[in-house]
N, C-alpha and C positions, 0 to 999 in steps of 0.2 A: 478471789480465785476459786474456780470450781474444780473439784477432784473427780476423776472418773474411775471406773473399774479398771483393773489391770488387763492389758492386752498382751498377747504373746509377743508380737513384733510391731514396732512402730517404724514406718518407712517414710523418710523425708524425701520428697521429690517424686513427681508423677510423670516423668518422661519414660521413654522405652525401657530404661534400666530399672527404675523403681516399679513400673507396672509388671515387668517380667518377674521380679522377685515376689510381688504380691500375688500374681496368678499362680506361680508355682507353690507358694505357701498355702494358698486357699485350696488348690487342687489336692493337697496332701492333708487337708483338714485342720490347718493351723490358722488361728485367728490373727488378723493384722489390721492395722489402720494405715491409710495412705494419705498424707497431707501434702499440699502444694500451695505455695504462696500466691501463685497466679490465679486470678479469678476464672480464667477459662483457658482452654487449649489454644496455643499460638498457631496461627494459620501459615506457618513458614515451612518451606521445603528445605529444612536445614540438612540433616543427615538423610541421604536418599539411597545410598547403595546398600543392598541386602545381600550378604554373602551366602553361598550355599550351606555353610555350616550353621548359620542362623536359621535357615529354612529347615534343616534337619532337627534343630532344637524345637522349633515350632511344631514340627511333625510329632515329636515325642510328647509335646504338651497338648496336642489335639487341635491346634488352631491354624495349621498351615494352609488349609483350603481357602480361608478368608483372605490371607495374604496373597496367595497366588492369583486369586480372582481380581484383586485390586492393583497388583503390580504390573509392570511392563518388563519384558526381558531385556537384559544387557548382553548383547551378542559380541561386542568388541569395541574397538576404538580406531578411528581414522585420524591419522597424524599428518600435519602439514608443517613444513619448515620453510620459511621465506617463500611461501606460495607453492612449494613443490611437495607432492604427496609422497609420504614415506610408506614402507610396508605396513599393511593393515594388521592390527593386533586382533586375533580371534580369541575370545574368552571361551576356549574349548577345554573340557574336562573329560577324564576317562568315562566310558559308557556306564560303569557300575556306580558312578556318583549320581544319586537320585535327583538332585536339583542343580540348576544352573544359577547364573548371576541375575539379579533383578534390581529394578529401581522402584522406589516407593517413597513418596514424601513423608517426612517424619510425622506430620500431623495425622496421616493415614495409619501409620504404624501405631501411633498412640490410640487412635480410635479403635482399631481392631483389638488391641490389648485391653482397652477400657471396657469394650462391649463384652469381651470374654470374661473379664473379671466380674462383671455384673451378674453373670450366670451363677456365681457363688454367693450372691447376696451382698457383695462389697462394692463400695463406690469411692471415688476420690473426694476428699474433703478440700474443696477449692477455697482459696483465700485464707487458708490457715498456715501460719508460718512458725517454724521451729525457731525459738529465740534463745534457748539455753537448755542444758541438760546436766545431770550429775548421775554417776553410776556408783553402785556399791556391789557387794558380793552376790546379791540376790536379784538385781535388776537395774533398770535405768529410770530415773524420774525426769521427764521432759516438760518444758514450759512452751506452750503454744499461745499465739495470738490469733484468734479466729476471725472469720470474715466480718463479724459484727463488732470487732474490736475488743471482745471479751478475752480475758486470760484464762487458760485452762492448763491444768496439770495432769499429765498422763504417766501412768506407771506401766512399764513394759518389761518383759524379760530380756529383750534385745532391741537395739536401735540400729537401723541401717540407713546410712547417708547416701542417697542417690541424687543429691541436690546440686550437681553441676560443678563447674570450674571454680565458682566462688563459694563452695560448700560451707555452710554453717557447722555441719557435723565435723568436717575436717579441721576447721578452725578451733572448734570446741575441744577437740582432742589434742590440739597443739602439734599435729603431724607436720613433719617437714615436707616441702613441696618444691623440690629443687628442679631447676631447668633454666631455660632461656626463652627468648622471643625472636621471631623473624622480623627484620626491619621492614619487609614489604607488607603492604596492605592490599586487600582485594575487595572487589565489589561483587555482589551477587544480585541476580534478578531472575524472577520466575515469569517467563514470557512465552508467547507463541511466535514461531518462526515459519515463514512461508517458503523456505527453501525445499529442495527435493533430495536431501541427503538420505541415505539408506536407513530404513526403520530399525531401531534397536541398537544403533551404534552411537557412542559418544564421539565428540569431535574435539581435538586439541590442535590449535593452530598457533604457531610461534614465529616470532621474528627475532633473529639473532643480531646482536650488536657487532661492532668491529672487533671486539675481543673474543667473539664466539659465545658469549654468555647470552642468556635469554633476555631480550630487551622489552618484549611485549608478548602477551599470551592471552588466548581466548580458549575457554573450556566450556563445552556444552554437553549436558547430561540429559538424555530423554526422560520424560516424565509421563504418567498416564494422561491421555488427552491428545487431541489432534494437533500435531505440530508443536507440542509443548516441551519446553526445555528449561532447565535451570542453568543459566550461564554465569560464568565468573571470569574476571579479568583484573588486572591491576587498576587501582583507582587513579583518576585524574587528580592533579594537584589541588583543585578546589574542594575535594572531598576527603583529603587526608585528615586523619584524626590523631596523629601522633602527638600533636601539641596539646591535646585535651588530656586532662588528668585521668590516670588509670584508676581502677577500683581500689578500695581501701586495702586489699591484700596484695596489691602490686601485680596481679595477674591480668594481663591483657590477652583475652582469648574470646573467640566467638563473635556473635553479631554485636556490632556497635550500636549504641542507642542514639547516635546522632543522625544527621541527614543521610538518607540513602540515595543511590543514583536514580536519576530520572530515566524515562524511556530514551531520551535523546543521548544521555551518557552511554547507555548500552548500545544504541544504534551506531554511535561513533566507533566503538570497538568492532562491531560487525563490519562496518564499512572498511575498516583498516585490515582486518584479519580473516574474515569469513572466506572459506574456500570457494563458495558460490554466492551469488547475490542473495541477500536475505533481508527481510524487513521484520522488525520486532513489533509486536502489538500485544494488547491485553496484559499489561503489567499487573501482576497480582500482588507482589511485594518485592522489596529490594532492601539491601543493607550493605554496609561496609563490614568487612570481615577481617579480624585480626587473629594471628596464629602464635601460640606458644607451644613449648614442649616441656612438660613437667611430669614428675611422678612422685608419689608419696613414699616416705621411708618405710611405711608398713601399712597394710590394708586393714588392720584391726587393732583395737586396744580394749582388752577385757570383753565386755558385752556389746561393744559398739564397733561397727564395720563401715567401710566406705567402698563404693563401687562406681564404675563408669567414670565420667569426667571428674567426679569428686576425688578419684584416685589417680587418674592419668589423663593428660591432654597432649595432643600431638597434631601434626599436619593432617589434612584430610586426604592425603595421598592414598589411593587404594581403598578408600571407604572402610577404614579399619576401626575407627573410634567407637561408634554406636554398637557395632557388632561385637567388639571386644567387651564393652560394658554389659551387653546382654548376656554374654557367657560368664562374666563375673557374677551377675545376679543369679543365674541358673545354678552355677557351682555352689554359691553360698546358700541358696534357698533349700536345696534338698538336704544339706547338712544341718541347717537350722531346724528343719522339720524333724529330722531324726533325733536331734538333741532334745527338742521340746517334748517329743513323744517318749523319751526315756530309754531309747534303744541304742544310743551312741556311746562309744568310748569317749572319755573326757578330751582326748587329743583330737577328735574329729574336727572341731571348729578351728583349731589352730592350723589345719591343713589348707584352709581358704587362703591365707597369706602365703603359705609355702608353695601352693600350686599356682596361684593367680599373679602374684607380684612378678615372678620371672617372665610371665607372659607379657605383662605391662611394660617391663623394661625392654624386652625384645621388640615389641610393637613401636614404642616410642623411638628407639634407636633406628629401626628399619624405615619408618615413615620420614624421619628427619633426613636420612641418607637419600631416600627416593625423592624427597622434595628438592634436595640440592642437586642431585645427579641424574634423576630419572630412574624409573623402574628398569629400563633397558640396561642400566649400569650394574645391575645385580649380577654377581659372578656365577650364579647357579644356572643350570639349563632352563629354557623357557617353561618346560613342563613342571619342573619343581617350583619355579617362581609362581606359576599359575595356581598350583595347589596351595602354596603358602598364602597367597593373596586371598584365596577362597577360605582360608582358615581351616583347611582339612589336614594340615600337617601338625597342628597343635597336639601335644600329648603331655603326659605326666609321668614319664619314666623317672624312677628315682623318688617319686612321691612316697611318703610314709604310709599311704593307703593302698599301695599296690605291691606286688611281689618284687623280688630282687631284679635289678636291671638286666641281668643276664638271662632271666627266665624267658621262656617262650620261643616263638618262631616255630615253623614247621620242621619236618624231618631234615630239610636242607637249610634251615635257619631263616626261611622267609615267612611271610604272614605276620599279622599283628602280634605284638607282645604286650605284656602287662603294662598299662599306662598309655597305650595307643588308642586312637579312635577305633571304635567297632564299625567296620564298613558294612554297607547294606548289600543285599543280594536278592535276587528274585528266584522264581521257580520252585518255591516250597509248596507242597500240597499236603492236605490233611485227609482225613477219612470222609468228611462230610461236604466241605465246600468244594464246588466243582471247578473253581478258578484258582490259579496259583497265587500265592501270597509273596510279599516281600518280607525280609527279616524284620524290617522296621515296623511292619504291621504287628509282629509278635511283641515288640518292645514298647509300642505306643501305650501311653497312659499307665505305665507300670514303674515300679522302683527298680531295685536290683533284679536282674534276671540271670538265672543259671542255664546256660545252653550246654546240653550233653550230646556230643557227637558220637554216634555208634561205631564208626570205623568199619573197616572191611577185613576179610580174612587175609592174613599175611601182611597186614600193615603194621607199622610200629605202634605199639600200644595195644594191638589186638583188636578184636571185634567183640560184639555182644553187648547186652544191656542188663545183665543179671544184677549188677551192683548199682544200677541207676536209682532204684527206689531208696536205697540206703543213702546215696549221695543227696538226693532230694530231701530226705528226712534230716540229714545233717544240716543242710542249708536252712531248712525250716526251723529247726530247734535253736541253732546258734543265733538266728536273726529274729526269733520270736514271730515267725510267720511273715517276715517282710521280704522274702526272696521268692519269686516265682520261678518255676522250672519248666523248660521245654526240651524235648528230645528231637534231634535231627538225625535221620538215618540216610546213608548213601542210597542212591537209586538202585544199586546192585545188591542191597541187602535182601536176603531171602524173603519170599512172600510170607506174611504173617509175623515177621520180625517186629517186635514192639507191641503186638496186639494185646499181650497180657498185661502191659503196663497201665497203671491208672494215671499216668502223666500224659500231657498233650504230646503227640507224636507227629512229626512232619517229615516228608520225604524230600530229599535234595534232588529233584527230578532232572535238573539241568546241570548239576554238579557245581553250581555257582558258589554255594556255601563252602564246599571243600576247596574250591579254587581261591576264593577271597581270603579264607582263614588258614590256608595251607594245612587243612585238617586231613591227616593220613593215618589215623588210628583213633582209638578211644581217647577223647579229649574233652575236658570241661573248660568252658569259657564263662567267666563271671563278668557280666556287663553292669556297670554302674548306672544310676539314674540319668546321668548326663551323657551317656553313650560312650564311655571309655571303658576299656577292659581293666578290671581289678586283678584278674588272675587268668592264667592259661596253664592248665595242668594236664600233662600227658605222660603216662596215663594218670587219671585222677584217683586219689584215695580220700576216704572220709577225713582222715586226720589232717592231711595237707589242706583240704578244702576248709576245714574248721579253722585252721590257723590263719588262713587268708581272710576269712570272714571276720575273725576276731580283730583284725586291724581296723575295722569299721564299727562292728556291732559289739555291744556289751549286754549279754543276756541278763 
């Protein structure tokens, strides 16, 4: 057995979740290794839905352009019941949301993340499998079997299991993984269809039985390429896999290793259910798909963490799975980076489980309900349902890393509070750039950002910027230089206001920042690396800012 030098973080699994963790760690200067037992990337369009919140995260990471160029828009869904068209579902979001819904095959998502990771001198170690590990107070010792069959021992400060539903890391920790399984099985196929359905719309066609339950179903999701779709439906009897033995951990989930449907199987479904005549061709891959719904009893144990399908699996309804896993990885990675760099409070890493497990519980429960009853059965209004499906309503109010739950809101109680997502806005202008900027332009490729709003005369909290240098100095000192500061002034601020500051100053020319953040006076907004507010202080004081920063940083 060959020993290697210690690495900061070992990541098991090179899917979208593991690669997100690796990219974010390497962006922050943290050393990591990524191992995956597969010899090469699988050419399967498994998870295809990309949520607007994921695109916001990729924007923050600096790789969203590559994703936008490779993806196709998801504009809505056309629904048919017993051949009759039902009202069209438009995937419309408020105009201030910077990105819409998209479809991108999982192997393309992995390619984009892999190529971005390579910019930092890191690569996936293909064919290397984690076969065991042991942790102690100082780190984790992992055993790998490499592509050549050799055994290797790796010492790391932390281990992150992003190794899927049958996770070796989860099993090694002995985590509970409670849940159940759906009796139905589905088949998937990646094909080209010659129909004339509207571009950018998914298609869901159902036939109801005498009891009113869904007896047959066809779902088609558009993919990049002319007439290309990933189609799914219930399996015919000859392809059912229930009689075959499940995996050793009893979890039946994901693509089955048995015989997949042929083009004729998929064509039979189209002939029965397609709303317009359609011929399938150019079958790229196919499989039988099995669904479980499970979640771990905790996301971490000591120096070992799980994320993505290793922590939660659920129905594919609403394309929540991969996107939730990507947010797991991003939430964990910035915290690991800060802990490794020595600037974090000891409690910081414990907040990963505190913040993310409730999200996993909610997503599993919601997708199970939607799989059984349909999204249309959700009791909330359609706008709220759409925002939740886009993962834009996710927040961390009550987290130990943010201010009290009653803190924040504007003068009338509106606007984002501590723990809420920091919304984007446009129309910010500086002294040099001739074109207006988005707020997300100011946040991109940064860690924590302190936004100081100057306010206006007569507004609650007052106007002026005299104490802004002191607030910026407090943020810098408490965080050891890990907080960037930007000043935003209302358009009505007097000419020359802020000119004496040595901080970056931007004008809210269109009033979008004031409107989105309900900023009506001198206010400080502390934005976390993952785009959520750590604090909203109105009016801000150095002492209160320091106390909020101390929830994360340890000087």
